Z-matrix of the N, CA and C atoms (Angstrom, degrees):
N
C 1 1.441
C 2 1.538 1 111.15
N 3 1.340 2 116.03 1 -41.25
C 4 1.467 3 118.74 2 178.85
C 5 1.521 4 111.93 3 -67.10
N 6 1.321 5 116.51 4 -31.86
C 7 1.469 6 119.76 5 177.70
C 8 1.519 7 110.62 6 -65.67
N 9 1.304 8 116.75 7 -40.95
C 10 1.469 9 120.04 8 178.28
C 11 1.517 10 111.05 9 -65.13
N 12 1.325 11 116.79 10 -38.64
C 13 1.458 12 120.62 11 177.83
C 14 1.531 13 110.76 12 -66.94
N 15 1.335 14 116.63 13 -39.32
C 16 1.465 15 121.18 14 178.04
C 17 1.525 16 110.96 15 -62.98
N 18 1.333 17 117.12 16 -38.94
C 19 1.466 18 121.07 17 -179.01
C 20 1.520 19 112.59 18 -64.79
N 21 1.327 20 117.79 19 -24.95
C 22 1.462 21 120.15 20 177.06
C 23 1.521 22 112.16 21 -66.54
N 24 1.334 23 116.16 22 -30.33
C 25 1.461 24 120.91 23 -175.63
C 26 1.524 25 112.83 24 -104.68
N 27 1.312 26 118.05 25 14.92
C 28 1.455 27 122.59 26 178.79
C 29 1.525 28 109.61 27 -99.84
N 30 1.322 29 116.03 28 128.94
C 31 1.461 30 121.36 29 177.17
C 32 1.523 31 107.46 30 -85.79
N 33 1.337 32 116.19 31 117.75
C 34 1.460 33 120.12 32 -173.46
C 35 1.527 34 113.81 33 -105.32
N 36 1.332 35 117.67 34 -23.78
C 37 1.464 36 119.49 35 -176.17
C 38 1.528 37 109.92 36 -132.56
N 39 1.326 38 114.45 37 166.69
C 40 1.458 39 118.92 38 178.19
C 41 1.522 40 111.42 39 -67.44
N 42 1.322 41 117.07 40 -31.47
C 43 1.463 42 120.36 41 177.66
C 44 1.528 43 110.21 42 -61.04
N 45 1.331 44 116.73 43 -46.25
C 46 1.460 45 120.38 44 177.65
C 47 1.524 46 110.77 45 -63.48
N 48 1.328 47 117.37 46 -37.20
C 49 1.464 48 120.94 47 178.22
C 50 1.521 49 110.55 48 -63.70
N 51 1.330 50 116.69 49 -43.00
C 52 1.466 51 119.60 50 179.28
C 53 1.523 52 111.31 51 -66.19
N 54 1.321 53 118.56 52 -33.64
C 55 1.465 54 120.52 53 175.70
C 56 1.527 55 111.37 54 -65.31
N 57 1.314 56 116.23 55 -41.24
C 58 1.470 57 120.12 56 177.71
C 59 1.521 58 110.22 57 -65.13
N 60 1.314 59 117.15 58 -43.65
C 61 1.468 60 121.03 59 179.81
C 62 1.528 61 110.36 60 -63.86
N 63 1.325 62 117.12 61 -39.36
C 64 1.467 63 120.31 62 177.15
C 65 1.530 64 110.69 63 -61.19
N 66 1.318 65 116.52 64 -44.33
C 67 1.459 66 119.96 65 178.11
C 68 1.521 67 112.10 66 -61.74
N 69 1.330 68 116.42 67 -40.97
C 70 1.461 69 120.22 68 176.61
C 71 1.530 70 111.33 69 -63.01
N 72 1.324 71 116.66 70 -39.99
C 73 1.465 72 120.77 71 -178.39
C 74 1.523 73 111.44 72 -67.04
N 75 1.330 74 116.30 73 -41.66
C 76 1.470 75 119.14 74 178.65
C 77 1.522 76 110.15 75 -62.55
N 78 1.322 77 116.84 76 -43.13
C 79 1.455 78 120.33 77 177.77
C 80 1.519 79 112.79 78 -64.77
N 81 1.326 80 116.77 79 -37.40
C 82 1.465 81 120.41 80 -179.92
C 83 1.525 82 111.42 81 -67.17
N 84 1.319 83 116.74 82 -39.98
C 85 1.468 84 119.51 83 179.00
C 86 1.529 85 110.25 84 -67.72
N 87 1.315 86 116.70 85 -39.50
C 88 1.465 87 119.82 86 176.98
C 89 1.530 88 110.71 87 -62.46
N 90 1.320 89 116.50 88 -43.25
C 91 1.464 90 119.98 89 177.56
C 92 1.527 91 110.29 90 -64.40
N 93 1.325 92 117.18 91 -37.33
C 94 1.458 93 120.51 92 177.76
C 95 1.519 94 112.43 93 -62.67
N 96 1.340 95 117.05 94 -39.33
C 97 1.465 96 119.88 95 176.73
C 98 1.527 97 111.02 96 -64.13
N 99 1.320 98 116.74 97 -38.05
C 100 1.468 99 119.45 98 176.95
C 101 1.527 100 110.82 99 -65.83
N 102 1.320 101 116.71 100 -38.89
C 103 1.460 102 119.59 101 177.11
C 104 1.523 103 110.90 102 -63.47
N 105 1.323 104 117.93 103 -39.04
C 106 1.466 105 120.07 104 -179.89
C 107 1.530 106 111.54 105 -67.00
N 108 1.324 107 116.93 106 -31.99
C 109 1.466 108 119.25 107 176.57
C 110 1.523 109 111.12 108 -75.04
N 111 1.336 110 115.89 109 -37.57
C 112 1.454 111 120.56 110 -176.98
C 113 1.527 112 111.74 111 -74.67
N 114 1.336 113 116.71 112 -39.18
C 115 1.455 114 122.30 113 -178.99
C 116 1.531 115 109.28 114 -120.41
N 117 1.323 116 117.81 115 87.96
C 118 1.473 117 118.66 116 -179.68
C 119 1.534 118 111.35 117 -68.43
N 120 1.313 119 114.70 118 151.12
C 121 1.455 120 119.66 119 178.27
C 122 1.513 121 112.30 120 96.52
N 123 1.322 122 114.42 121 -154.51
C 124 1.453 123 120.91 122 -174.09
C 125 1.532 124 111.70 123 -68.38
N 126 1.319 125 118.08 124 -31.05
C 127 1.464 126 120.53 125 179.99
C 128 1.531 127 111.03 126 -63.17
N 129 1.318 128 117.53 127 -43.07
C 130 1.459 129 121.27 128 178.29
C 131 1.519 130 112.00 129 -66.17
N 132 1.316 131 116.28 130 -38.42
C 133 1.464 132 119.90 131 178.91
C 134 1.527 133 111.68 132 -66.83
N 135 1.336 134 116.26 133 -38.29
C 136 1.459 135 119.46 134 177.12
C 137 1.533 136 111.25 135 -66.96
N 138 1.324 137 116.49 136 -41.71
C 139 1.467 138 119.97 137 177.58
C 140 1.524 139 110.42 138 -63.95
N 141 1.345 140 116.76 139 -38.48
C 142 1.464 141 120.55 140 177.16
C 143 1.522 142 110.83 141 -63.07
N 144 1.316 143 116.87 142 -39.70
C 145 1.467 144 120.85 143 -178.43
C 146 1.526 145 112.04 144 -68.03
N 147 1.318 146 117.04 145 -30.58
C 148 1.464 147 120.56 146 -178.19
C 149 1.531 148 110.99 147 -72.38
N 150 1.325 149 117.60 148 -32.10
C 151 1.476 150 120.65 149 -176.91
C 152 1.534 151 112.36 150 -59.38
N 153 1.341 152 120.68 151 -51.69
C 154 1.466 153 118.74 152 178.43
C 155 1.525 154 113.80 153 -66.69
N 156 1.320 155 117.83 154 -27.62
C 157 1.466 156 120.00 155 177.99
C 158 1.528 157 109.86 156 -63.13
N 159 1.315 158 116.55 157 -39.00
C 160 1.463 159 120.28 158 177.10
C 161 1.524 160 110.75 159 -63.48
N 162 1.326 161 117.47 160 -36.73
C 163 1.468 162 120.94 161 178.01
C 164 1.521 163 110.36 162 -67.88
N 165 1.329 164 117.99 163 -39.29
C 166 1.470 165 120.45 164 177.37
C 167 1.524 166 110.62 165 -60.43
N 168 1.328 167 116.28 166 -43.16
C 169 1.461 168 119.99 167 -179.33
C 170 1.531 169 110.83 168 -66.51
N 171 1.326 170 116.94 169 -43.82
C 172 1.466 171 119.99 170 179.75
C 173 1.526 172 110.87 171 -67.73
N 174 1.323 173 117.05 172 -39.68
C 175 1.462 174 120.87 173 179.43
C 176 1.513 175 112.00 174 -63.61
N 177 1.304 176 116.63 175 -40.09
C 178 1.462 177 120.37 176 177.05
C 179 1.522 178 110.82 177 -62.54
N 180 1.316 179 115.74 178 -42.34
C 181 1.472 180 119.82 179 179.66
C 182 1.526 181 111.12 180 -65.12
N 183 1.317 182 117.42 181 -40.80
C 184 1.468 183 121.15 182 179.34
C 185 1.522 184 110.18 183 -63.75
N 186 1.329 185 117.15 184 -47.15
C 187 1.467 186 120.45 185 -179.13
C 188 1.530 187 111.38 186 -65.78
N 189 1.332 188 117.14 187 -38.35
C 190 1.466 189 119.66 188 177.11
C 191 1.521 190 111.51 189 -64.19
N 192 1.319 191 116.90 190 -36.97
C 193 1.461 192 118.84 191 -179.75
C 194 1.524 193 111.10 192 -70.35
N 195 1.323 194 118.04 193 -30.95
C 196 1.470 195 120.97 194 175.69
C 197 1.531 196 109.00 195 -66.78
N 198 1.332 197 117.30 196 -44.96
C 199 1.464 198 120.96 197 179.83
C 200 1.528 199 111.36 198 -65.27
N 201 1.327 200 116.86 199 -41.06
C 202 1.466 201 120.15 200 -179.56
C 203 1.523 202 110.69 201 -66.76
N 204 1.317 203 117.30 202 -35.10
C 205 1.463 204 120.67 203 178.61
C 206 1.517 205 111.12 204 -67.56
N 207 1.320 206 117.81 205 -34.48
C 208 1.462 207 121.11 206 178.23
C 209 1.526 208 111.37 207 -69.04
N 210 1.339 209 117.28 208 -34.58
C 211 1.459 210 120.70 209 179.69
C 212 1.519 211 111.64 210 -69.69
N 213 1.315 212 117.15 211 -32.25
C 214 1.461 213 121.44 212 -178.79
C 215 1.529 214 109.88 213 -70.26
N 216 1.293 215 116.95 214 -39.10
C 217 1.463 216 121.13 215 -177.69
C 218 1.472 217 109.91 216 -73.90
């Protein structure tokens, strides 16, 4: 039963990885808009800029792990 539950949260293909990355990006942009409202001026813009950078780093890691998993198999 735990194996079946684990398989629900395992990213198996690049398509699934891109869907996860898209979801992260949408959330990051939404958080960036909240930061711009909370911190007007340059501080809000800098906080907004940091949000997508975190998604780029996470997306790269997700895609690399998909490629590394294919090499092992």
